[in-house]
C-alpha positions, 0 to 999 in steps of 0.5 A: 350889618354890611360887608365892606372891603378895604385896601391896605398899603404901607411903604415906610418902616415895618410895612408888614407890622403896620398892615398887621397892626391896622388889621388888629385895629380894624377888628377892634374899631370897625367890625368882624374881620372875615377875610384877609389876603396875602401881602403883596409887594408893589412899586409906587404908583402916581409918585416917585419913591425908592420905597416899595409898598406892601398891600393887602385887602380885607373883608370886614362885617360892620355896623358902621355907615360909610361915613363912620367907616371913613372916620374909623379908617382915618383914626386908625391911620393917625394911630399908626402915625400917618399925619395927612392923607393924599389930596388931589392926586398928590401922593407921598410915602406913608406908614399906612393907607386904608382905602374903602374899596367897596361897601355892600352894593352901595354907591356913595359920592360926596366931597369926602368919600367915593365908594366904590373907590374910583381907581379900583379897576385900574390898580393891580395892587388893589385888584390882586389881593381883592381878587384873592378874597372876593373874586365873585364880588360884583362892582356895583357901577361897572357890573363886573366881578372882581375877577373880570376886572382883574383879568381885563387889567391883566389883558390890557397889560396895565400891571405894575410890578407886583409880587406876592410875599 
């Protein structure tokens, strides 16, 4: 069994409903959902949209490999109505987005998968909910805790609009 941390986001339709449904699918298809953060409202980053996001982070205990976990998250996204993933940094509105943030202390770099998530330390909408559920978790590449990454980002004033729901 391995512990994985997932970031969840939605900025279309019943955002809270999509996050809740994704958590139910995670329990059914990925493993034991051990912890989940509050929902946070955040402005879109990387693209223009009038639709604010709801974001959350979850901790899940799973027997899936990183590649199997990626396939499972993509299956859940499709089941909830997402038709395509963002590619080459081109983002768009979406009913659900599930990102693998961390997987145990593993570092994975393939054409399809990057763990830890390469933008984890730069995104307040990821670090805030992750810090809520796993503040002492150590990033396997940066060798800093999630709390340290959160504090560093805050001190650098790179926090975009973020509000706990």
